[in-house]
TORMAR-30152 format. One record per residue (C-alpha): x, y, z. Coordinates in steps of 0.001 Angstrom, whole numbers, plus 524288, in hexadecimal, padded with zeros to 5 digits. Each point is the difference from the previous one (the first is absolute). Last residue first. Layout:
// residues N
PT      u      v      w
PT      X      Y      Z
...
***
This chain:
// residues 113
PT      u      v      w
PT  86213  9385C  87DA3
PT  80261  8094D  7F603
PT  7F9E6  7F8AC  7F591
PT  7F524  7F8FA  8041F
PT  80328  7F043  801AE
PT  7F82E  7F6B2  7F5B9
PT  7F46B  7F822  80438
PT  802CE  7F34C  7FA0E
PT  7F645  7FD68  7F31B
PT  7F8FF  7F235  7FF8F
PT  7FE29  7FD47  7EF83
PT  80A06  7F3FC  80272
PT  80114  7F8DE  80C09
PT  8088C  80706  809A6
PT  80D88  7FA21  80097
PT  804BB  7F9D0  80CD4
PT  7FEC4  7F372  7F88A
PT  80A0B  80420  7F67B
PT  80223  7F71D  7F433
PT  809AB  80390  7F7C2
PT  808DC  7F482  8025B
PT  7F571  7F63C  7FC9D
PT  7F9E8  7F877  80BFE
PT  807DE  7F443  804CF
PT  7FCDC  7F40B  7FA98
PT  7FC08  7F3C5  80963
PT  7F456  80963  80556
PT  7F6C5  7FB47  7F708
PT  802AA  7F1E6  7FEA9
PT  7FEE3  80193  80FDE
PT  7F306  805AB  7FE04
PT  7FB73  7F65C  7F600
PT  803AE  7F521  80A75
PT  7F992  806C3  80B35
PT  7F2EA  80276  7F68A
PT  7FFA4  7F06C  7FD8E
PT  80462  7FB45  7F284
PT  7F580  7F889  7F8AA
PT  80028  7F212  803A9
PT  80606  7F5AE  7F5DB
PT  7F6F6  7F78B  7F813
PT  7FF5E  80952  7F388
PT  80E8C  7FB83  7FE1A
PT  7FDEF  7F279  80299
PT  7F44B  800E5  7F726
PT  80782  804F2  7F5C5
PT  80D8B  7F7D9  800A4
PT  7F5BA  7F2B0  7FFC6
PT  7FA00  80634  7F350
PT  80AA4  80287  7F8B4
PT  80381  7F401  7F77B
PT  7F0D3  8009E  7FC0A
PT  80285  80E22  7FBC7
PT  7FA60  80B8D  8083F
PT  7F0F2  80495  7FDAB
PT  7FCD2  80C1C  8082E
PT  7F081  801AB  7FF63
PT  7F7FD  80D4C  80100
PT  7F16E  7FFF7  80402
PT  7F932  80E84  7FB5C
PT  8010C  80D3C  7FDC4
PT  80DD2  80643  7FBAB
PT  7FF52  7FE5C  7F1D8
PT  7F379  80963  7FC5D
PT  7F8C2  7F30F  80561
PT  807EE  7F53D  7FFE6
PT  80185  7F6F3  7F50D
PT  7F535  7F97C  7F7F0
PT  8021B  7F1E4  80483
PT  80213  805B1  80D31
PT  80BD0  7F9A4  80872
PT  8082D  80BCB  7FB83
PT  80F13  7FC4F  7FDB1
PT  80CA0  8025E  80718
PT  80AD2  7F735  7FACA
PT  80B1D  7FBFC  80617
PT  810B8  7FA94  80209
PT  8031E  7FEF0  80D83
PT  80DC8  806D1  801C1
PT  7FC6D  804E7  80FFD
PT  7FE89  80E44  7F8E1
PT  7F5CC  7F9F1  7F623
PT  7F7FB  7F952  80905
PT  7FDCC  80B8C  808EE
PT  7FD96  80875  7F48F
PT  7F600  7F6FD  7FD09
PT  7FA5C  80177  80CF5
PT  7FEA3  80E6E  7FF24
PT  7FBBA  8002E  7F436
PT  7F521  7F5F9  80539
PT  7FBAA  80945  8094E
PT  7FFAB  80B62  7F7FE
PT  7F877  7FB11  7F6E8
PT  7F592  7FB02  80747
PT  7F7DB  7F575  80668
PT  80C7A  7F5EF  80030
PT  800B4  7F259  7FB49
PT  80C0C  7F78C  80331
PT  80901  7F570  7FBA9
PT  7FA3A  7FD58  7F224
PT  80835  7F74F  7F7D5
PT  80636  800E1  7F2CF
PT  7FBE2  7F58A  7F6FE
PT  80330  8089E  7F2D6
PT  7F3E6  80941  80268
PT  7F724  7F4CD  80083
PT  7FF65  80091  80E65
PT  803E8  7F7FC  80C22
PT  7F8CF  803DA  80C3D
PT  7F75C  7F3CD  7FF5C
PT  80C77  7F44C  7FE4E
PT  7FBA9  7F82F  7F647
PT  7FBE2  7F238  803BD
***
């Protein structure tokens, strides 16, 4: 019996379905960064409404299914992990934490004081 996730599109296999294109693109990008070739396709026969709305699937070659599923099963990073990653690199040299936000003026000393 054939795998129900398999498509007629070169026998690629669906590893996930997402309700919007942005979510699907994020997952597709993650797989790409991890070296897993993938395709993003609309699940509706006529395509999603306006190219955005509708369910989207991510397809991978049969030989990449296990790698894709392993990557997608990894838990999302915690807030603490994200904070640690953000603070790993020092801010740019031109960053001045004491500087005022753009658009705010400091009172100036009046001449003769």
